[in-house]
C-alpha positions as CSV (number, residue, x, y, z in Angstrom):
1,M,0.7,-21.6,-38.9
2,S,0.5,-23.1,-35.4
3,R,4.3,-23.4,-35.4
4,S,4.7,-19.7,-36.2
5,I,2.3,-18.8,-33.4
6,T,4.3,-21.0,-31.0
7,V,7.6,-19.3,-32.0
8,I,6.0,-15.8,-31.5
9,L,4.7,-16.8,-28.1
10,M,8.0,-18.2,-27.1
11,A,9.7,-15.0,-28.1
12,I,7.2,-12.9,-26.1
13,F,7.7,-15.0,-23.0
14,C,11.5,-14.9,-23.3
15,V,11.6,-11.1,-23.7
16,A,8.9,-10.1,-21.3
17,P,10.7,-10.8,-18.0
18,T,13.5,-8.5,-19.1
19,L,11.7,-5.4,-18.0
20,A,8.5,-6.7,-16.4
21,G,8.7,-7.2,-12.6
22,D,6.1,-6.7,-9.9
23,W,7.4,-5.6,-6.5
24,P,4.5,-6.4,-4.2
25,C,6.0,-5.9,-0.8
26,W,8.8,-4.4,1.3
27,R,12.2,-5.5,-0.1
28,G,10.5,-7.3,-3.0
29,P,9.0,-10.7,-3.8
30,D,12.1,-12.5,-2.3
31,Y,12.4,-10.2,0.7
32,N,16.0,-9.4,-0.2
33,G,16.1,-6.0,-1.9
34,I,17.2,-7.6,-5.2
35,S,15.1,-7.0,-8.4
36,A,14.9,-9.5,-11.2
37,E,14.9,-6.8,-13.8
38,T,17.5,-6.6,-16.5
39,G,18.2,-4.5,-19.5
40,F,17.7,-1.1,-17.9
41,K,19.8,2.0,-18.4
42,T,22.9,2.0,-16.2
43,T,25.2,4.4,-18.1
44,W,24.7,7.9,-19.4
45,E,26.6,11.1,-20.1
46,E,24.7,13.9,-21.7
47,S,21.4,12.0,-22.1
48,R,20.4,11.6,-18.5
49,P,17.3,9.6,-17.7
50,A,14.1,11.5,-18.1
51,I,11.7,12.1,-15.2
52,L,8.4,10.8,-16.7
53,W,6.1,12.3,-14.0
54,E,6.0,13.7,-10.5
55,A,3.2,13.4,-7.9
56,N,2.9,15.5,-4.7
57,I,1.1,13.3,-2.3
58,G,2.1,14.6,1.1
59,S,4.6,13.4,3.7
60,A,5.5,9.8,4.4
61,Y,8.5,7.5,4.6
62,S,6.6,4.7,2.8
63,S,8.4,3.0,0.0
64,L,6.6,2.1,-3.3
65,T,5.2,-1.2,-4.3
66,C,4.2,-2.1,-7.9
67,V,1.8,-4.7,-9.2
68,N,0.1,-4.7,-12.7
69,D,1.7,-1.4,-13.5
70,K,0.1,0.3,-10.6
71,V,2.1,2.0,-7.8
72,Y,1.1,2.0,-4.2
73,T,2.5,4.2,-1.4
74,C,1.3,6.5,1.4
75,G,1.0,10.2,1.9
76,I,-1.1,12.9,3.7
77,K,-4.3,14.6,2.6
78,D,-6.6,16.8,4.8
79,G,-4.7,15.8,8.0
80,K,-5.1,12.1,7.4
81,Q,-2.6,9.4,6.6
82,M,-3.6,8.1,3.1
83,L,-3.0,5.0,1.0
84,Y,-2.6,5.9,-2.6
85,C,-2.8,3.9,-5.9
86,L,-1.2,5.6,-8.8
87,A,-0.9,4.7,-12.5
88,G,2.6,3.5,-13.1
89,L,3.1,5.1,-16.5
90,T,1.5,8.6,-15.8
91,G,1.3,9.0,-12.0
92,K,-2.4,9.7,-12.2
93,E,-4.2,9.0,-9.0
94,I,-6.5,6.0,-9.5
95,W,-7.8,6.0,-5.9
96,S,-6.9,7.1,-2.4
97,Q,-8.1,5.8,1.0
98,V,-7.8,7.1,4.5
99,I,-5.8,5.0,6.9
100,E,-6.0,7.1,10.1
101,E,-5.2,10.5,11.5
102,N,-1.9,12.1,10.6
103,Y,1.2,11.2,12.5
104,K,3.4,14.2,13.3
105,S,7.1,14.1,14.0
106,N,10.1,16.5,13.9
107,W,11.7,13.9,11.6
108,G,8.9,13.9,9.2
109,D,5.1,13.4,9.3
110,G,3.1,10.5,8.0
111,T,3.1,6.8,7.4
112,R,6.3,4.9,7.9
113,G,5.4,1.4,6.6
114,T,5.2,0.3,3.0
115,P,1.9,-1.1,1.4
116,T,1.8,-4.8,0.7
117,I,-0.1,-6.2,-2.2
118,D,-1.5,-9.8,-2.3
119,Q,-4.2,-11.3,-4.5
120,E,-6.1,-8.0,-5.3
121,R,-5.8,-6.7,-1.8
122,V,-3.5,-4.0,-0.3
123,Y,-2.4,-4.0,3.3
124,A,-1.1,-0.8,5.0
125,W,-0.2,0.0,8.6
126,G,-0.5,3.5,9.9
127,A,2.1,5.0,12.2
128,H,-0.5,5.2,15.0
129,G,-1.4,1.5,14.6
130,T,-4.4,1.3,12.3
131,L,-4.0,-1.7,10.0
132,V,-6.2,-1.6,6.9
133,C,-6.9,-4.2,4.2
134,C,-8.2,-2.6,1.0
135,D,-9.4,-3.7,-2.4
136,A,-6.6,-3.1,-4.8
137,K,-8.9,-2.1,-7.6
138,T,-11.2,0.3,-5.8
139,G,-9.4,1.2,-2.5
140,K,-12.5,0.2,-0.5
141,T,-11.6,-0.9,3.0
142,I,-12.3,-4.7,3.5
143,W,-11.3,-4.8,7.2
144,S,-9.2,-2.9,9.7
145,Q,-7.7,-3.5,13.1
146,K,-6.2,-1.0,15.6
147,Y,-3.0,-1.6,17.7
148,N,-2.0,0.7,20.5
149,N,1.6,0.0,21.5
150,E,3.3,2.3,19.0
151,P,7.0,2.9,19.6
152,K,8.4,6.4,20.1
153,W,8.6,7.2,16.4
154,G,5.5,5.4,15.3
155,Y,4.8,2.0,13.8
156,S,7.2,1.6,10.9
157,G,7.1,-2.0,9.8
158,S,5.1,-3.3,6.9
159,V,2.7,-6.3,6.7
160,L,4.2,-9.6,5.8
161,I,1.9,-11.9,3.9
162,R,2.6,-15.7,4.1
163,N,0.0,-18.1,2.8
164,N,-3.2,-17.1,4.6
165,L,-1.4,-15.0,7.2
166,A,-0.9,-11.3,7.6
167,I,2.0,-10.9,10.1
168,I,2.9,-7.8,12.0
169,S,4.9,-6.7,15.0
170,P,2.6,-4.7,17.3
171,G,4.4,-5.2,20.6
172,K,3.7,-5.8,24.3
173,D,0.4,-7.6,25.1
174,Q,-0.6,-7.6,21.4
175,G,2.5,-9.7,20.5
176,S,6.1,-9.3,19.6
177,L,4.8,-11.0,16.5
178,C,1.1,-11.4,15.6
179,A,-0.5,-13.3,12.7
180,L,-4.0,-12.5,11.4
181,D,-6.2,-14.2,8.8
182,K,-5.4,-12.1,5.8
183,N,-9.0,-12.3,4.6
184,T,-10.8,-11.3,7.7
185,G,-8.3,-9.7,10.1
186,K,-9.0,-12.3,12.8
187,M,-6.0,-13.1,15.0
188,I,-4.6,-16.6,14.4
189,W,-1.6,-16.5,16.8
190,K,0.6,-14.2,18.7
191,S,4.0,-14.7,20.3
192,G,6.1,-12.8,22.8
193,N,5.5,-9.5,24.6
194,D,8.5,-7.4,23.8
195,I,8.1,-3.7,22.9
196,A,7.7,-2.9,19.3
197,G,10.7,-2.2,17.1
198,Y,10.6,-0.6,13.7
199,A,11.4,-3.5,11.4
200,T,9.2,-5.6,9.1
201,P,8.8,-9.3,10.0
202,Y,11.1,-11.4,7.9
203,P,10.5,-15.0,6.7
204,F,13.1,-17.7,6.0
205,N,13.3,-21.5,5.8
206,F,15.9,-23.3,7.8
207,G,16.2,-27.1,7.9
208,G,12.9,-27.5,6.1
209,T,10.9,-25.4,8.6
210,D,9.4,-22.0,7.8
211,Y,10.2,-19.3,10.4
212,V,9.5,-15.6,10.9
213,C,12.0,-13.3,12.6
214,G,10.8,-10.2,14.3
215,F,13.2,-7.4,15.2
216,T,11.7,-5.9,18.2
217,G,12.8,-3.0,20.5
218,K,14.9,-5.3,22.6
219,S,15.6,-8.5,20.7
220,A,15.3,-10.6,17.6
221,I,12.6,-13.2,18.1
222,I,12.2,-16.2,15.8
223,V,8.9,-18.2,15.7
224,K,7.5,-21.0,13.6
225,E,5.4,-19.5,10.8
226,K,2.7,-22.0,11.1
227,D,1.6,-21.5,14.7
228,G,3.8,-18.8,16.2
229,T,5.8,-21.1,18.5
230,E,8.8,-19.2,19.8
231,V,12.0,-21.1,19.1
232,L,14.7,-18.5,19.7
233,T,15.3,-15.0,21.2
234,I,18.5,-13.1,20.6
235,P,18.8,-10.1,23.0
236,W,19.7,-7.0,21.0
237,E,19.5,-3.7,22.8
238,T,20.1,-0.4,21.0
239,D,19.9,3.3,21.9
240,W,16.3,4.4,21.8
241,D,15.2,0.9,21.0
242,V,15.6,1.6,17.3
243,N,15.9,-1.8,15.6
244,A,14.7,-1.0,12.2
245,A,16.8,-2.8,9.5
246,T,15.4,-6.0,8.3
247,P,17.3,-9.2,9.5
248,I,19.0,-11.2,6.7
249,Y,19.2,-15.0,6.5
250,S,21.5,-17.0,4.3
251,D,22.7,-20.6,4.4
252,G,22.0,-21.2,8.1
253,H,23.2,-17.8,9.2
254,L,21.3,-14.8,10.5
255,F,22.6,-11.2,10.3
256,L,21.4,-8.3,12.5
257,S,22.4,-4.7,12.3
258,S,21.4,-1.5,14.2
259,G,22.6,2.1,14.3
260,Y,23.8,4.5,17.0
261,K,26.5,2.6,19.0
262,T,25.4,-1.0,18.4
263,G,26.7,-2.3,15.1
264,C,26.1,-5.7,13.6
265,A,26.6,-9.5,14.2
266,L,26.3,-12.8,12.3
267,F,24.9,-15.8,14.0
268,K,25.0,-19.5,12.9
269,L,21.6,-21.2,13.6
270,V,21.6,-24.6,15.2
271,K,18.6,-26.9,15.7
272,T,18.4,-28.0,19.4
273,G,15.5,-30.3,19.8
274,K,12.3,-28.3,19.0
275,K,14.2,-25.0,19.6
276,L,17.0,-23.1,17.8
277,S,20.2,-22.0,19.4
278,T,23.0,-19.7,18.0
279,Q,26.7,-19.6,17.6
280,E,28.1,-16.0,17.2
281,I,30.4,-16.0,14.2
282,W,31.5,-12.3,14.3
283,R,30.4,-9.0,15.8
284,S,31.6,-5.5,14.8
285,K,30.7,-2.0,13.9
286,A,31.5,-2.6,10.2
287,L,27.8,-1.8,9.5
288,M,25.6,0.5,11.6
289,N,22.2,0.5,10.0
290,K,19.7,2.9,11.7
291,F,17.0,2.2,9.1
292,Q,18.8,1.1,5.9
293,T,18.8,-2.6,5.3
294,P,21.9,-4.0,3.5
295,V,21.6,-6.0,0.3
296,L,23.3,-9.4,0.3
297,Y,24.7,-10.3,-3.1
298,K,27.2,-13.0,-3.9
299,G,28.3,-13.3,-0.3
300,K,28.8,-9.5,0.2
301,L,26.7,-6.9,2.1
302,Y,26.2,-3.6,0.4
303,S,24.9,-0.7,2.5
304,S,24.9,3.0,3.0
305,D,24.5,3.2,6.8
306,Q,24.8,6.1,9.4
307,K,28.5,6.5,8.7
308,S,29.3,5.7,5.1
309,M,28.7,3.3,2.1
310,K,30.4,0.0,2.5
311,C,31.0,-3.5,1.1
312,V,31.3,-6.1,3.9
313,D,31.9,-9.9,3.7
314,F,28.9,-11.7,5.0
315,L,30.6,-14.6,6.6
316,T,33.7,-12.9,8.0
317,G,32.8,-9.2,8.6
318,K,35.8,-8.1,6.5
319,E,35.4,-4.6,5.0
320,H,36.2,-4.5,1.3
321,W,35.7,-0.8,0.6
322,E,34.2,2.3,2.1
323,K,32.8,5.6,0.7
324,N,33.0,8.1,3.6
325,R,30.8,10.8,2.0
326,I,27.8,8.6,1.3
327,K,25.7,8.0,4.4
328,H,22.0,7.4,5.2
329,G,21.4,6.3,1.6
330,T,19.3,3.4,0.4
331,V,20.5,0.5,-1.8
332,L,18.6,-1.6,-4.3
333,L,20.3,-4.2,-6.5
334,A,19.4,-5.5,-10.0
335,D,21.2,-7.3,-12.7
336,G,24.5,-7.0,-10.8
337,Q,24.1,-3.3,-10.4
338,I,23.9,-1.2,-7.3
339,I,21.1,1.4,-7.4
340,L,21.8,3.9,-4.8
341,L,19.6,6.9,-3.8
342,T,21.6,9.2,-1.5
343,E,19.8,11.0,1.3
344,K,20.0,14.2,-0.8
345,G,18.3,12.7,-3.8
346,T,21.2,11.7,-6.1
347,L,20.7,8.6,-8.1
348,Q,23.9,6.6,-8.6
349,I,24.1,3.3,-10.5
350,G,27.2,1.1,-10.9
351,P,28.4,-2.5,-10.7
352,A,28.4,-4.4,-7.4
353,R,32.1,-5.1,-7.0
354,T,34.4,-6.0,-4.1
355,D,37.2,-3.6,-5.0
356,D,35.2,-0.3,-5.3
357,F,31.9,1.4,-6.1
358,V,32.3,3.4,-9.4
359,P,29.0,4.8,-10.6
360,T,28.5,4.7,-14.4
361,G,25.4,6.9,-14.1
362,V,24.7,9.8,-11.7
363,S,21.7,12.1,-11.8
364,Q,20.0,14.4,-9.3
365,I,16.3,13.2,-9.3
366,L,15.0,14.7,-6.0
367,E,15.7,17.3,-3.4
368,G,15.2,17.3,0.4
369,R,15.5,14.3,2.7
370,C,15.4,11.0,0.8
371,W,15.4,8.1,3.3
372,T,13.1,5.9,1.4
373,I,14.4,3.0,-0.8
374,P,13.4,3.3,-4.5
375,T,11.6,0.6,-6.6
376,L,12.5,-0.6,-10.1
377,S,9.6,-2.0,-12.1
378,N,9.1,-2.3,-15.9
379,G,12.1,-0.2,-16.7
380,R,11.0,2.7,-14.5
381,L,12.5,3.7,-11.2
382,Y,10.1,5.1,-8.6
383,A,11.6,7.2,-5.9
384,R,10.4,9.7,-3.3
385,N,11.4,12.3,-0.7
386,L,9.0,13.1,2.2
387,D,6.4,14.7,0.0
388,K,6.9,13.8,-3.7
389,V,7.1,10.7,-5.9
390,V,9.1,10.8,-9.1
391,C,9.2,8.2,-11.9
392,V,12.5,8.0,-13.7
393,D,12.8,6.4,-17.1
394,L,15.6,3.8,-17.1
395,S,14.4,1.9,-20.2
396,K,16.8,1.7,-23.1
């Protein structure tokens, strides 16, 4: 009897990870835009994936985070930026909470950052600078802080949670990077005084030390996670100070990319005493990411930037292929598959290959401007345009 129960439990634990996967923060639990999910639908002809539900929640560029089959994102209600918690299976609103007054822009109103979930708490940063920590079950605000150095198009980064720290990039006198006690909102450290950029702080470990990279309006700043000690600044000036794509670290190398006329570069990191220094490996306009962060997979960068969709070698900058008609899309990767949402709302899924991108499944799931990266969780793809969230069934 006990052996039978053991076998059953082993079977459950072996199967469960196939479609179960929380996505608690911007770019996922490993901060790389790669989902651990497998076994989802990638090919269809007549039987296109069904849209399980739609929810009109108001304008925002916030992506969608998923924990315990609940979906968290932002929108607008009664002239306020709102934090929403929705049921993952039905889209029913579980709760909503005010963040701050609406942010208005010709490019789209509302919140830019993505909610972060950690230990039954949700962190959301409004475009005007109000940071809230809410109870994930009830939506009740636990603490809040206000930052007042918003960049031209509003605060857009998300909150990075590392151990007991909530790390943000408020800019100027409030810090290029700033770490708060995640439980109380009390400041622990701040570092730098550059103007705010639009990227989410990015963690990585190099040589046994945990670092955080902030992509500000004028540079990439790297600090020690523990105490905020600045160890490196890489000057990086872009038109309109729009540094928005998340930096990418791999095997001692740091990749930066911006749009407009800037392009991208790869730097090798070197420990120099208590500081870091860099050796530039290559620089080009192979990728020009205004807001889209590439996905690094098996040594290749996949991205749909301001010009086209491309596959670029991480260590050399060599371009493997280009799709000229696909620009300003967002790319997620799972089980070796590229999941692309075009800026006009077309879902395309196909293998991540170095010779070409050939979708095996194509479906129009949204209309209007779609600049927000989708999320895959429990066999369901959550995607949005400025005003509406859709849930697409990719389970087999």
